[in-house]
C-alpha positions, -999 to 999 in steps of 0.1 A, spaced: 182 43 -36 190 7 -47 215 -10 -25 245 -30 -39 230 -64 -29 198 -57 -49 219 -45 -79 239 -77 -78 207 -98 -75 191 -80 -105 223 -86 -125 222 -123 -117 185 -126 -126 189 -107 -158 219 -129 -168 195 -159 -161 171 -146 -188 144 -130 -167 126 -100 -181 124 -67 -161 88 -74 -151 97 -109 -139 126 -96 -119 103 -69 -103 78 -96 -93 105 -118 -80 121 -91 -58 89 -73 -49 102 -40 -64 83 -15 -87 87 -25 -124 98 11 -133 126 9 -107 138 -24 -121 136 -12 -157 158 18 -149 183 -4 -132 184 -29 -161 190 -1 -186 219 12 -163 234 -22 -161 232 -27 -199 250 6 -204 278 -4 -180 282 -37 -198 283 -20 -232 310 4 -219 332 -25 -209 327 -42 -243 334 -10 -264 371 -16 -265 394 -45 -274 431 -43 -267 455 -63 -288 491 -65 -276 522 -80 -292 557 -87 -278 587 -100 -296 595 -136 -292 622 -140 -265 611 -110 -245 614 -129 -212 650 -140 -217 670 -133 -186 639 -121 -166 620 -138 -137 582 -135 -140 560 -140 -110 522 -136 -110 517 -141 -148 512 -178 -154 497 -168 -188 530 -152 -199 535 -165 -235 571 -168 -245 579 -203 -257 615 -198 -267 644 -179 -250 664 -158 -274 697 -145 -262 701 -125 -294 676 -99 -281 701 -87 -256 673 -75 -233 658 -52 -260 621 -58 -261 595 -43 -284 558 -40 -273 529 -29 -294 495 -20 -279 465 -14 -302 432 -3 -288 402 -10 -310 368 6 -306 337 -14 -314 320 -5 -347 351 15 -358 378 5 -383 415 6 -374 430 12 -340 449 36 -318 484 22 -314 516 28 -294 549 10 -297 575 8 -268 611 -1 -271 625 -13 -238 659 -22 -224 647 -46 -197 682 -52 -184 691 -16 -176 679 16 -194 641 10 -192 621 28 -219 645 36 -247 618 50 -271 581 53 -276 558 60 -305 522 72 -305 494 71 -297 485 73 -334 451 65 -351 458 40 -378 438 22 -404 442 -16 -407 468 -14 -435 489 12 -417 487 -8 -385 499 -39 -404 528 -20 -418 537 -6 -384 536 -41 -369 559 -54 -396 584 -26 -391 583 -29 -353 592 -66 -352 612 -70 -384 645 -71 -365 636 -102 -346 642 -138 -358 607 -150 -350 572 -135 -354 557 -115 -324 534 -132 -299 502 -120 -284 501 -110 -248 475 -97 -223 476 -60 -216 482 -67 -179 515 -84 -187 526 -56 -212 517 -30 -186 539 -47 -159 567 -51 -185 567 -15 -198 560 4 -166 580 -20 -145 610 -15 -168 606 23 -164 605 20 -127 635 -3 -126 655 21 -147 645 50 -125 660 33 -95 692 30 -115 691 67 -123 678 65 -159 648 85 -171 625 72 -198 626 86 -233 608 120 -235 582 106 -259 571 81 -233 551 108 -215 525 109 -242 524 72 -247 522 63 -210 484 67 -207 478 43 -235 487 15 -212 459 22 -188 461 26 -149 488 7 -130 493 5 -93 526 -16 -93 549 -29 -83 557 -51 -112 560 -89 -105 588 -90 -130 624 -91 -119 644 -69 -143 680 -70 -152 697 -100 -168 692 -127 -142 685 -100 -117 716 -79 -124 717 -46 -143 734 -52 -176 741 -27 -203 737 -38 -239 754 -15 -264 736 -5 -296 753 -6 -330 766 30 -326 780 27 -291 812 13 -277 808 -21 -260 810 -20 -222 801 -43 -194 787 -15 -172 751 -2 -171 759 33 -185 738 57 -205 737 51 -243 726 70 -274 688 68 -275 676 57 -308 646 37 -322 664 4 -329 654 -31 -322 688 -48 -324 690 -85 -328 728 -89 -336 757 -66 -343 750 -67 -380 712 -69 -380 689 -41 -367 655 -28 -375 649 10 -375 613 21 -373 606 53 -392 577 77 -387 566 72 -423 544 42 -417 512 58 -425 
C-alpha cells in the first residue's frame, strides 16, 4: 500500500512534468505501481474540476452586519433600503454540460433568517438569466459575485441566528439546504442590525419595532412602494 508521503511526492513530481516512468525511476518504485497511482490522482483532480459554483448576492447585503473571516467579502456600497433583506443565488455548473442547477434564498439577516427558498432546479442558460433578473430586480444596483464559502456562512448563519430567536426557516429551505454544500459553522458573521435583532415589516404587514413573526412571502423589498415578487414561472 502506498503511503501518504509517497503519494504527495508523486503528485509533486507529476506537477513538475515528469512522466510515470521517470517518477518510478526517481523514487525506485515499480512503474506499474506509479502508473496506477498517477491515474488515480488524475481522476481525483478531474472530480474537483467537474463543477463550477457561481454565486450572486444583492448589492448592500452586508449593511448592518459585522463580517469576520471573509476579507474577500465583496460589497462596495452600504444600502439601508434593503432593510436586512438579502437575496442569494447559487448556481452549480457541471463541466461539459449546458445550464446549471440553481437555488435562490431570501433572507432576513436582522431577525427571521430564511424567509423563502427556491430550488434546486435544472435550468438552461436563458432560464437562469431570467431567474437572475427576477431575483434581483427589486434592488437598486446589480448583484455582485461572491464565493460559495461566504454565501454558505450567510445563509446557514442566518438560519442558525433565527433559530436562536425562535424562528424556523421556510419549509422549502429543507430541499434547498444541501445545494449549499457541507458546513461546520459557526458563521463568522454577526447577524442582526448592528448586532441587535430588528424586525423589518413587509409590504403586507403592520410596522413594528419588535422582532416578531411575519407573513412569509417571496418578496425582495427595497422600499415601501417597490418590491420584486419572484414567480415560479421562470422556465
